[in-house]
GUPAFI-64340 format. One line per field, with one value per residue (C-alpha): residue number from 1; residue in one letter; y, z negated, x negated. Coordinates in pm, 1 decimal. Each point is the difference from the previous one (the first is absolute). Layout:
BEGIN
pami = NUM/...
pavex = a/...
py = Y/...
pz = Z/...
px = X/...
//
This chain:
BEGIN
pami = 1/2/3/4/5/6/7/8/9/10/11/12/13/14/15/16/17/18/19/20/21/22/23/24/25/26/27/28/29/30/31/32/33/34/35/36/37/38/39/40/41/42/43/44/45/46/47/48/49/50/51/52/53/54/55/56/57/58/59/60/61/62/63/64/65/66/67/68/69/70/71/72/73/74/75/76/77/78/79/80/81/82/83/84/85/86/87/88/89/90/91/92/93/94/95/96/97/98/99/100/101/102/103/104/105/106/107/108/109/110/111/112/113/114/115/116/117/118/119/120/121/122/123/124/125/126/127/128/129/130/131/132/133/134/135/136/137/138/139/140/141/142/143/144/145/146/147/148/149/150/151/152/153/154/155/156/157/158/159/160/161/162/163/164/165/166/167/168/169/170/171/172/173/174/175/176/177/178/179/180/181/182/183/184/185/186/187/188/189/190/191/192/193/194/195/196/197/198/199/200/201/202/203/204/205/206/207/208/209/210/211/212/213/214/215/216/217/218/219/220/221/222/223/224/225/226/227/228/229/230/231/232/233/234/235/236/237/238/239/240/241/242/243/244/245/246/247/248/249/250/251/252/253/254/255/256/257/258/259/260/261/262/263/264/265/266/267/268/269/270/271/272/273/274/275/276/277/278/279/280/281/282/283/284/285/286/287/288/289/290/291/292/293/294/295/296/297/298/299/300/301/302/303/304/305/306/307/308/309/310/311/312/313/314/315/316/317/318/319/320/321/322/323/324/325/326/327/328/329/330/331/332/333/334/335/336/337/338/339/340/341/342/343/344/345/346/347/348/349/350/351/352/353/354/355/356/357/358/359/360/361/362/363/364/365/366/367/368/369/370/371/372/373/374/375/376/377/378/379/380/381/382/383/384/385/386/387/388/389/390/391/392/393/394/395/396/397/398/399/400/401/402/403/404/405/406/407/408/409/410/411/412/413/414/415/416/417/418/419/420/421/422/423/424/425/426/427/428/429/430/431/432/433/434/435/436/437/438/439/440/441/442/443/444/445/446/447/448/449/450/451/452/453/454/455/456/457/458/459/460/461/462/463/464/465/466/467/468/469/470/471/472/473/474/475/476/477/478/479/480/481/482/483/484/485/486/487/488/489/490/491/492/493/494/495/496/497/498/499/500/501/502/503/504/505/506/507/508/509/510/511/512/513/514/515/516/517/518/519/520/521/522/523/524/525/526/527/528/529/530/531/532/533/534/535/536/537/538/539/540/541/542/543/544/545/546/547/548/549/550/551/552/553/554/555/556/557/558/559/560/561/562/563/564/565/566/567/568/569/570/571/572/573/574/575/576/577/578/579/580/581/582/583/584/585/586/587/588/589/590/591/592/593/594/595/596/597/598/599/600/601/602/603/604/605/606/607/608/609/610/611/612/613/614/615/616/617/618/619/620/621/622
pavex = m/f/v/a/l/y/w/c/a/g/c/r/m/p/d/q/q/a/k/a/p/a/n/t/g/a/s/d/k/t/y/i/t/f/i/l/s/d/d/t/a/k/t/k/p/y/t/d/g/l/r/a/l/v/a/r/l/d/t/t/p/d/k/s/a/n/p/w/y/f/y/l/r/g/n/l/y/t/v/e/r/k/y/d/s/a/s/l/y/f/r/q/v/s/p/a/p/e/q/t/d/l/q/t/l/k/d/y/a/t/l/n/r/a/l/s/g/s/d/i/a/k/a/d/l/v/t/r/i/l/e/a/v/k/r/g/e/h/h/q/s/v/f/t/y/r/l/y/d/l/l/a/k/s/y/y/v/n/q/n/v/a/k/a/v/e/y/t/q/l/y/y/n/h/h/p/f/h/s/h/p/a/v/r/q/r/y/f/d/i/s/f/l/l/a/a/r/q/l/n/n/v/a/m/e/n/f/l/d/s/a/r/q/l/a/l/q/i/d/d/s/m/a/l/a/r/t/y/d/y/e/a/q/l/y/s/s/r/h/e/y/g/k/a/i/a/s/g/k/r/y/f/n/y/l/q/a/q/q/k/l/h/l/e/a/f/n/n/l/a/t/t/f/v/r/n/h/q/t/d/s/a/i/r/y/y/k/a/a/i/l/w/a/a/q/q/p/e/t/m/n/l/v/s/e/y/q/g/l/h/e/a/y/k/q/k/g/d/y/k/n/a/l/d/a/l/h/a/a/f/n/i/y/g/r/n/k/n/a/i/e/a/s/k/i/e/e/l/h/t/q/y/q/t/e/k/k/d/q/a/i/a/t/l/q/m/n/n/e/l/n/k/k/i/i/a/q/q/r/w/i/f/v/g/v/c/i/l/l/a/i/i/a/f/y/v/y/n/v/y/r/q/k/l/l/r/e/k/n/e/k/l/a/i/e/n/k/r/l/l/l/e/q/k/t/r/q/m/q/l/n/p/h/f/i/y/n/a/i/a/n/m/q/g/l/i/s/s/n/k/k/t/e/a/n/a/y/l/v/s/f/s/k/l/m/r/n/v/l/e/l/n/r/h/d/l/i/p/l/e/d/e/i/g/s/l/k/n/y/i/e/l/q/q/m/r/f/e/h/a/f/s/y/s/i/d/t/d/g/t/e/v/d/a/i/l/i/p/p/m/l/v/q/p/f/v/e/n/s/i/e/h/g/f/k/s/i/d/y/p/g/m/l/t/i/s/f/r/q/e/q/q/q/l/v/i/c/i/d/d/n/g/a/g/a/q/v/k/t/h/g/p/r/e/k/t/s/l/s/r/i/i/v/q/e/r/l/d/l/l/f/n/k/t/a/r/v/a/y/f/e/a/q/p/k/t/q/e/q/g/f/q/a/t/i/y/l/p/l/l/i/d
py = -870.1/228.2/141.1/40.8/311.8/88.2/-117.8/320.6/33.2/168.5/156.0/321.3/104.4/334.9/133.1/-75.6/240.6/-111.1/182.0/36.4/11.4/354.8/-11.3/-150.5/-182.0/-222.0/-351.7/-319.7/-45.1/342.3/-75.3/-343.3/154.2/252.1/-267.1/-224.8/289.3/-42.8/-294.8/193.9/369.6/212.8/5.6/376.3/62.8/-293.0/116.8/357.7/-123.1/-219.1/286.6/235.2/-254.3/-64.5/375.5/41.0/-288.6/156.1/298.6/-208.5/-26.7/-365.4/-129.2/-252.4/-168.0/-51.1/-313.9/114.1/298.4/-227.8/-212.8/300.0/167.4/-324.4/-23.7/353.6/-77.2/-307.6/215.7/236.7/-302.6/68.3/-365.7/3.6/270.8/-187.6/-319.4/192.3/135.0/-329.5/-170.3/258.8/-84.5/-157.3/-95.2/-68.0/-360.7/99.5/186.6/-316.3/183.1/228.6/-305.8/-151.9/323.7/4.6/-363.6/76.8/316.9/-156.7/-326.2/179.4/203.2/-318.3/-168.1/304.9/11.7/-355.7/-186.0/-308.6/-63.8/-195.9/-274.9/198.0/294.7/-221.8/-156.1/346.4/90.3/-322.5/73.5/350.0/-149.1/-233.6/294.8/202.6/-290.6/-67.6/362.5/22.8/316.6/197.3/35.4/-374.6/26.8/199.4/-284.7/-245.3/228.5/13.0/-379.9/-31.4/236.7/-199.7/-324.8/176.0/115.8/-351.8/-146.2/-183.6/105.5/-238.6/146.9/352.3/-64.7/-140.8/299.7/252.2/-143.5/23.9/362.9/83.7/-190.8/160.5/355.8/215.2/180.0/-299.3/114.3/342.0/52.5/108.7/-315.5/-220.2/166.4/-79.0/-358.8/-52.3/162.5/-249.3/-289.9/80.2/-20.6/-337.7/-128.9/116.8/-202.6/-301.6/63.8/-4.7/218.1/-32.8/114.9/277.9/133.7/-12.0/174.5/258.8/87.0/31.2/212.3/233.9/48.6/88.3/230.9/189.2/0.6/153.1/227.5/-109.7/77.2/-194.0/-310.2/32.2/36.5/-318.7/-191.5/78.0/-151.4/-307.1/-1.3/-4.9/-302.4/-175.8/61.6/-112.6/-327.8/-54.6/77.2/306.0/215.1/285.0/63.3/-45.3/277.3/238.4/-52.3/11.0/332.8/145.5/-88.5/120.4/335.6/55.6/-65.3/230.1/279.9/-41.5/-20.2/-339.3/-213.3/-301.2/-248.0/-279.5/208.6/37.9/-367.6/-131.9/209.4/-85.3/-371.0/15.7/158.0/-284.7/-257.7/181.0/0.4/382.6/-0.1/366.0/117.6/-249.6/126.2/360.7/-67.2/-210.8/283.1/254.0/-209.4/-1.9/375.8/64.3/-218.0/196.7/320.5/-139.0/72.3/-366.4/-270.9/-250.7/-355.4/3.4/-366.3/-70.3/298.2/-96.1/-361.8/120.3/222.1/-302.8/-200.2/287.7/44.8/-375.4/-17.5/284.1/-178.5/269.2/-240.2/256.3/223.3/-313.6/-106.0/348.9/-4.9/-343.6/121.6/295.1/-237.2/-218.9/307.1/112.9/-352.3/-4.8/336.6/-120.9/-318.5/194.6/228.4/-304.1/-151.5/328.9/14.7/-356.8/82.5/306.4/-211.2/-258.2/275.1/145.1/-346.8/-51.6/330.3/-88.1/-339.2/167.4/231.9/-291.9/-191.1/298.4/34.7/-374.8/21.9/279.0/-191.2/-310.4/200.8/139.7/-348.5/-125.4/282.6/-74.3/-368.1/83.1/211.8/-261.8/-278.8/185.4/20.7/-362.2/-135.5/197.5/-70.8/-372.3/-26.1/176.6/-229.5/-311.3/111.2/78.0/-346.9/-169.4/205.4/-72.6/-373.7/-11.9/198.7/-219.3/-322.5/136.7/122.4/-336.7/-171.4/226.8/-56.8/-378.7/11.1/224.1/-225.9/-304.9/170.7/101.5/-353.7/-144.5/258.6/-74.8/-372.1/63.2/216.8/-251.4/-287.3/209.0/86.9/-365.8/-87.2/255.2/-131.3/-361.6/100.4/94.7/-336.1/-211.7/263.9/-32.7/-382.8/-14.2/197.9/-208.3/-329.4/139.4/78.8/-354.2/-143.6/195.5/-162.4/-347.9/65.3/103.7/-337.4/171.5/-259.3/89.8/368.5/-86.0/-213.6/278.6/246.9/-219.5/-26.5/379.2/51.2/-221.9/198.2/322.2/-128.1/-96.7/348.3/168.9/-205.2/85.9/374.1/9.5/-100.4/359.3/331.5/174.1/-142.0/152.5/153.0/-232.1/-306.5/155.9/64.9/-360.8/-129.4/226.5/-131.4/-361.4/84.2/194.3/-272.4/-251.8/208.6/30.6/-381.9/1.9/269.1/-141.8/313.2/226.8/285.8/126.9/172.6/219.8/89.2/330.5/78.3/333.4/-24.9/-92.6/-185.1/-320.6/-187.4/263.0/116.1/-197.0/-66.5/-216.2/-338.1/-73.5/369.1/60.7/-342.5/76.3/302.2/-200.8/-275.1/256.9/124.3/-354.3/-147.5/296.1/206.9/-256.0/-268.1/156.1/194.4/-93.7/171.1/-63.0/103.6/193.2/9.7/254.7/4.3/281.8/67.3/342.4/202.4/344.7/177.1/-220.2/-209.7/-316.5/38.3/-317.9/36.9/-292.1/97.6/-208.9/57.2/-235.0/39.0/316.9/107.2/-251.5/-365.6/-142.8/-334.0/95.9/341.4/313.3/-41.6/265.9/-205.9/-42.3/-351.6/-196.5/11.5/381.8/17.7/-236.8/197.1/328.2/-161.1/-132.8/348.9/153.4/-253.5/32.2/373.0/206.3/-20.3/375.4/148.9/-114.2/-51.8/-324.0/-28.1/-89.3/149.9/-206.0/140.8/-40.0/204.7/297.8/72.9/-358.3/-347.7/-187.7/18.4/143.1/-58.6/194.0/-103.5/249.0/-137.5/152.6/-56.7/-266.7/-67.9/-308.4
pz = 670.1/231.6/300.9/319.5/175.4/262.0/359.0/200.0/368.0/87.7/-141.7/93.9/19.5/-171.8/253.1/314.1/140.7/176.0/332.4/139.2/377.5/127.6/232.9/-12.2/333.2/-137.7/131.2/-194.5/-58.4/-167.9/-234.2/-81.9/-84.9/-231.7/-178.7/-44.8/-178.4/-281.4/-131.4/-33.2/-45.6/-301.9/-106.9/23.0/340.9/153.5/-145.6/116.8/347.9/9.6/-115.5/260.8/278.7/-88.9/-16.2/353.6/128.9/-158.3/231.6/320.9/182.8/98.3/-341.9/-9.8/309.6/-175.1/-224.1/-174.0/-141.4/-189.6/-134.3/-113.9/-156.5/-188.8/-104.0/-139.7/-198.3/-140.5/-118.7/-158.7/-162.3/178.9/79.0/120.8/256.2/100.1/63.5/211.9/228.2/21.3/124.8/280.4/138.9/345.5/151.3/371.8/89.2/47.6/-336.3/-195.1/-266.2/-78.3/-25.3/-253.1/-200.8/-0.6/-117.5/-278.9/-114.9/-18.4/-157.4/-252.3/-119.7/-31.4/-205.6/-220.6/-107.4/-141.0/-286.9/218.3/371.3/108.7/256.5/275.4/-55.9/13.8/319.7/154.5/-99.4/155.0/322.8/5.9/-54.0/297.1/217.5/-106.8/66.4/339.2/109.1/-169.6/-175.9/-184.3/-294.0/-54.7/-304.6/-177.9/50.9/-144.1/-304.6/-31.1/20.2/-267.1/-224.6/48.1/-97.7/-298.8/-145.3/55.5/-206.2/301.6/-62.8/250.9/290.1/-129.6/1.9/355.1/146.8/-199.8/168.0/340.9/-77.2/-82.8/293.5/255.9/-134.2/271.9/-276.9/-226.4/-60.9/-121.9/-376.3/-57.3/166.1/-185.9/-329.6/56.3/96.7/-329.1/-194.4/143.1/-38.0/-372.2/-37.2/175.2/-216.2/-310.3/110.9/33.5/-347.8/159.7/-233.5/203.2/320.0/-189.6/-127.6/344.1/173.7/-278.8/39.2/378.1/-24.3/-255.1/200.4/311.9/-195.8/-118.8/352.5/156.5/-302.5/-45.4/-359.2/22.1/132.9/-278.3/-263.4/127.5/-65.1/-371.4/7.1/168.4/-263.9/-271.8/166.3/22.3/-367.7/-99.7/192.7/-196.4/-326.3/-54.3/-89.4/-158.9/323.7/194.4/-205.6/64.7/377.5/2.6/-188.5/249.4/288.4/-190.7/-84.5/364.4/114.8/-269.8/106.1/365.0/-92.6/170.6/-292.9/72.7/-219.1/63.2/-144.0/-331.0/-4.6/79.0/-269.0/-262.4/86.5/-57.7/-344.1/-89.1/100.0/-214.7/-292.6/-3.5/-37.2/-95.8/316.2/207.0/-147.6/71.3/368.5/47.6/-147.5/213.2/306.9/-92.7/-59.3/326.6/195.3/-143.5/145.6/353.6/259.1/93.0/-237.6/-97.9/-126.9/-356.0/-87.3/-2.1/-226.5/-256.9/8.6/-65.4/-281.0/-146.5/5.1/-160.0/-286.4/-53.4/-15.6/-254.5/-209.6/51.5/95.2/-23.4/270.0/193.5/1.3/107.6/287.5/103.2/-8.7/219.6/248.3/2.7/46.7/299.0/138.0/-58.0/172.2/291.5/14.2/-22.2/278.2/209.0/-76.3/82.4/322.2/78.6/-75.7/223.6/266.1/-28.0/22.7/305.3/148.5/-65.3/168.7/288.2/38.2/11.2/273.8/179.8/-12.9/145.9/272.1/64.4/39.1/254.0/180.9/8.2/157.2/254.7/74.6/58.3/244.3/175.7/26.0/168.0/255.6/35.0/71.4/309.4/119.4/-74.3/277.7/261.3/-166.4/-25.0/372.1/74.3/-238.8/156.1/346.4/-135.0/-160.0/324.8/191.7/-261.8/10.2/379.1/-18.0/-281.4/192.0/306.4/-211.1/-177.0/337.8/112.8/-329.6/32.9/351.2/-116.9/-300.1/223.9/226.7/-301.1/-142.2/332.7/20.1/-360.7/70.4/311.0/-192.1/-285.3/238.2/179.9/-331.0/-103.0/338.6/-51.0/-349.5/123.7/270.0/-274.1/-177.7/282.6/29.4/-371.0/8.0/304.3/-180.5/-317.6/193.2/180.4/-338.7/-121.2/324.5/-60.8/-342.2/143.4/282.9/-259.7/-173.0/-312.8/-77.1/-367.7/81.4/291.4/-226.9/-261.2/279.5/132.8/-344.4/-47.7/355.8/-55.0/-314.0/191.3/285.8/-237.4/-153.1/342.4/133.2/-308.6/29.9/374.0/-65.2/-116.6/182.0/-311.1/-305.6/-325.9/28.1/-282.3/222.7/291.8/-228.9/-124.0/358.2/84.9/-296.5/115.1/354.0/-107.0/-241.6/283.5/217.2/-283.8/-3.6/369.8/-13.0/-321.5/-196.8/230.4/-91.6/-299.5/-15.4/-223.3/7.1/-162.9/-60.3/-180.7/-222.9/293.5/-95.6/179.0/-124.2/125.1/334.9/311.2/302.2/318.8/-55.2/155.2/92.4/-154.8/79.8/365.5/-111.3/-278.3/251.0/234.8/-274.6/-92.1/349.7/175.1/-281.3/-224.9/256.0/123.3/-303.7/-211.7/-319.5/-247.6/144.9/-195.1/89.7/-180.2/29.4/-169.8/-37.5/-108.3/-0.7/162.2/-33.5/206.3/165.4/-83.3/122.6/44.4/66.4/114.2/-24.2/62.5/19.9/296.1/335.3/87.2/354.8/194.3/-48.8/231.4/54.2/1.5/166.3/-128.6/-316.9/97.7/290.9/-26.9/-114.3/44.8/-374.9/-6.8/290.0/-181.5/-326.0/171.6/174.0/-336.5/-152.3/291.4/-31.2/-377.7/-58.7/316.8/160.8/-35.0/-102.5/-33.9/-375.8/-3.5/176.5/-55.4/80.3/47.3/74.7/-96.0/-291.5/107.9/-312.4/-92.3/145.7/18.0/125.3/-146.9/78.1/-159.7/14.2/-71.8/-96.8/-134.1/-376.1/-55.4/-362.2/-95.5
px = 4869.8/-197.9/185.5/-206.2/124.7/-260.4/44.7/-32.8/84.6/-329.2/-317.9/-172.0/-362.8/-61.9/-252.4/202.6/258.8/319.8/27.4/352.8/59.4/-42.5/300.6/346.9/-43.4/-276.3/-53.4/73.3/-374.4/-25.0/292.9/-148.1/-338.4/167.0/206.6/-305.4/-174.4/257.2/-202.7/-326.6/92.2/71.3/363.0/52.9/-168.6/186.6/332.8/-64.2/-88.1/310.7/221.7/-148.8/42.6/364.9/63.6/-141.7/210.6/310.9/-39.2/-3.4/335.6/-52.9/-110.4/288.1/-148.2/-334.3/10.9/-319.1/193.2/240.0/-284.0/-209.3/305.5/78.0/-365.1/12.0/315.9/-177.0/-291.9/253.6/173.1/327.9/44.8/361.8/-76.6/-316.8/196.3/253.5/-273.0/-189.7/316.7/25.5/-344.5/56.9/-337.5/-34.5/-95.4/-364.3/-16.6/-81.9/-205.5/294.5/226.7/-242.2/-0.7/381.4/10.8/-244.4/180.2/346.9/-117.5/-220.4/298.4/208.2/-273.8/-68.0/364.2/0.9/-167.0/-44.4/-35.4/307.4/-26.9/172.2/-234.7/-311.5/137.9/39.1/-356.0/-134.3/187.7/-150.0/-347.4/51.7/105.6/-302.4/-236.3/160.7/-44.4/-344.7/111.5/-268.8/244.5/53.7/-226.9/273.2/246.1/-257.6/-23.8/379.9/21.9/-271.1/196.8/322.0/-175.0/-158.5/331.9/135.4/-288.8/-150.4/-359.0/-161.9/199.3/-59.7/-378.0/19.6/181.1/-203.9/-308.9/170.5/90.8/-361.6/-152.4/235.8/-18.6/-166.9/-196.8/-66.1/-359.5/118.8/-56.1/362.3/139.1/-249.1/92.8/366.5/-87.1/-186.3/286.2/249.1/-245.9/-22.0/378.6/-0.8/-285.5/189.9/303.1/-231.6/-150.0/-348.1/-209.2/-321.2/168.8/180.9/-330.6/-165.9/290.2/20.6/-371.4/32.6/316.4/-159.8/-320.3/198.7/234.0/-308.6/-142.4/310.8/57.9/362.5/100.8/328.7/-175.5/-258.5/273.8/167.2/-321.9/37.2/349.1/-155.3/-274.1/267.2/162.8/-338.3/-79.7/348.5/-39.2/-323.4/183.7/-222.8/298.1/-195.9/-187.6/323.0/163.5/-291.0/17.4/380.7/-1.3/-245.1/233.7/308.4/-160.9/-94.7/358.1/129.9/-237.8/100.0/371.7/19.9/113.2/218.0/184.6/-251.0/-286.2/188.3/93.3/-350.9/-167.7/264.0/-28.2/-376.6/56.6/238.1/-261.4/-258.7/246.7/14.2/375.3/42.9/-176.6/196.2/329.4/-104.6/-69.3/313.3/209.1/-187.6/84.7/368.5/-1.9/-187.7/246.6/294.5/-146.9/-25.2/271.2/51.7/122.8/-268.9/22.3/-144.3/55.8/-378.1/-67.8/266.0/-117.9/-356.5/128.1/176.2/-325.9/-194.7/251.1/15.1/-381.5/5.4/261.3/264.7/276.6/279.7/-149.8/-102.8/365.0/112.0/-249.6/119.0/362.3/-96.8/-166.6/310.4/223.9/-205.0/9.5/377.2/47.0/-206.9/203.1/328.0/-117.1/-81.2/341.2/173.7/-193.2/105.2/368.7/-18.9/-162.5/278.9/262.4/-169.0/-21.0/372.9/88.4/-228.6/165.9/343.4/-117.8/-160.3/328.9/188.9/-259.9/17.2/381.4/-33.7/-265.0/221.3/283.6/-237.7/-128.0/356.4/64.7/-324.0/91.9/330.5/-183.9/-273.2/250.4/115.2/-355.8/-88.2/222.2/-191.0/-333.4/85.2/64.3/-328.0/-188.4/158.0/-109.9/-346.6/-23.3/96.9/-256.8/-266.0/79.5/-36.6/-324.6/-136.6/75.1/-177.3/-295.9/-37.6/-6.8/-284.6/-187.6/32.8/-143.8/-283.2/-75.9/-7.8/-253.2/-212.9/12.4/-116.7/-281.4/-110.2/-8.7/-210.0/-247.2/-20.9/-71.3/-259.6/-171.4/-2.8/-152.3/-280.4/-63.7/-10.1/-251.2/-241.6/23.5/-158.4/-273.0/-81.7/25.1/-228.5/-272.3/36.1/-31.5/-305.3/-155.3/66.1/-139.2/-320.9/-39.5/56.0/-247.8/-257.1/56.9/129.7/264.0/43.9/41.1/228.9/218.6/21.5/66.3/278.6/163.0/-13.6/118.2/305.1/92.1/-40.0/216.7/279.6/-16.9/-7.2/291.6/205.1/-75.8/69.6/360.6/62.4/-16.9/-132.4/-174.5/-128.9/-346.8/-106.0/63.6/-191.0/-301.2/14.4/0.5/-297.1/-196.8/58.3/-109.8/-313.6/-109.3/46.9/-229.9/-252.5/-19.2/-67.5/-271.0/-151.3/81.4/-198.9/233.8/197.5/335.7/213.3/369.5/99.9/368.2/-69.9/308.3/226.8/321.0/-93.8/305.5/248.2/-143.2/102.3/-223.9/21.8/-176.8/-341.3/-45.2/-342.9/-152.8/-99.5/-207.0/-165.7/-72.4/-156.7/-234.3/-109.8/-27.9/-163.2/-147.1/-173.1/-93.4/-325.0/-131.3/-303.3/112.4/287.3/333.1/264.0/368.0/220.9/379.3/191.5/372.9/123.6/321.2/-5.6/336.5/238.2/-273.0/-190.9/-360.8/-208.5/-375.1/-223.6/-367.1/-314.3/-373.1/-40.7/-171.4/187.3/88.3/-212.7/-78.2/-266.7/156.8/364.3/24.3/175.8/205.5/249.4/122.3/377.1/85.6/318.0/63.4/-3.3/242.9/234.1/-32.3/88.9/296.8/121.6/-28.0/189.3/282.3/27.1/-50.8/-49.2/343.0/69.0/-336.9/-360.1/-23.2/-208.3/-338.0/-365.5/-337.8/-321.3/-344.2/-366.3/-125.0/-213.8/-203.4/-84.8/-1.2/324.6/356.0/320.0/365.3/286.8/366.4/281.7/341.3/321.9/26.6/267.6/102.4/199.9
//
């Protein structure tokens, strides 16, 4: 099985130099700019600049008061692979509340060390990373992209490829230098690993080509060498094991020349030999891996190598050596298990000792508590008397306050009833006005000896009246009901004027079933357009009614192409009518008790013929 090793913390562009701050009293912005250069600068110039900057800060007497010193010192230890020292300095970083970018860098540094020291990302660690991401997003930190990358890495090691893809894309999109070739090259490197986990050969090939082209462009030999390891994985997934071996050897030889070999390189190449049935070569590289691991200062887990050696010997038919390799794997597994058990026993012993100390501390605390209780009992008598007096005083005050509140509520209830009755009175004043005009219309039809039309008009009028009387029982009705009532009224008027005008009602996506409006509010303006605007014209009339939401307002516009400002037989149209006075009084009673939030404007149109009225109401949602 191939082991994917590469998920680097940053990439560097060979032709860009990292410039360290020239003085130790640099601003946060200068430090941030220098740290951002880590993603696009050469390794050696950036490390030299970091080492020089830390050396300058070491000479300042107030370095301990500068949180950037602790972060940069920890960063330098990380580059030097002194991870314990790095963690110690990262923990000492204490950003000020306004240093949100430094806080994000501290979160990333500490969490990255926690993740790098584990084969899987535990739930509590992922939770801490998510919390750090939320903090970075809240403060809009420029380094939030690093936390996205860390979260993608944690999901990757936990085999959650979908989440890893999601946060890798967020990392790339939010990187301040996402168009830089070095950042793009790293993005395609990681995308290849994710595609390999998904067994998507087409995507693997595309990402490999992009990563290789960018590695050549930025002249990064290590990045180019990694593409041959990726190529070996791609060939292996296609079962082209001969080609996979050639690419794997090329990567292995580069690592060997650079003295950067690692256990996974041995294992991947040997695994490819096993798949190509070249068992002797596989055995040679597995043994070389075991020998190489023995020469390293730290102890390594060689279970995978001995298991691979077992498979190679078994494939060759050498069952004795296959059994020996399997025994070695089991012995390593047993030693690991024994070490774990010993660690658990030591942990239990430590826990037992801790519990004994806790019990002793608890006994001392209990004695202290008893002494405190004796002292407290002497105080409680005095405190109890004071509390009793306070309760009596509070009770008297509360009774008096409730009496005042009752009187105030009674006054408010009386005032609300008065306002409600007054609003109902204004609304009822409008009904006779509307009925008077409707009866006049019907009288005109009868006078013109249009009995059939008058009968139809009377039937429609009776339906309208029933609808109006039902709506007028409420202070507020859904906008949908108001529109329905308007349609009935306009169609009634079209019967009277023999369809001399047309109309349209536009709600423009308005939630007509949820918005509330006073009943019969728009009808007087519609009546004005029909009665005064269309009565004396010799061309087709057009009435347009629109409802739209603007922030927290409902805007109603009544527009016509009627006679405009003057009508020869009826005088000026802008003359204030009784219906407008009543409408404004209704708006004042309903909405304008403390501020003028509901009103209307009515005036002739200046650029074209006609009249326009606009009503502004607070947006009320049911």
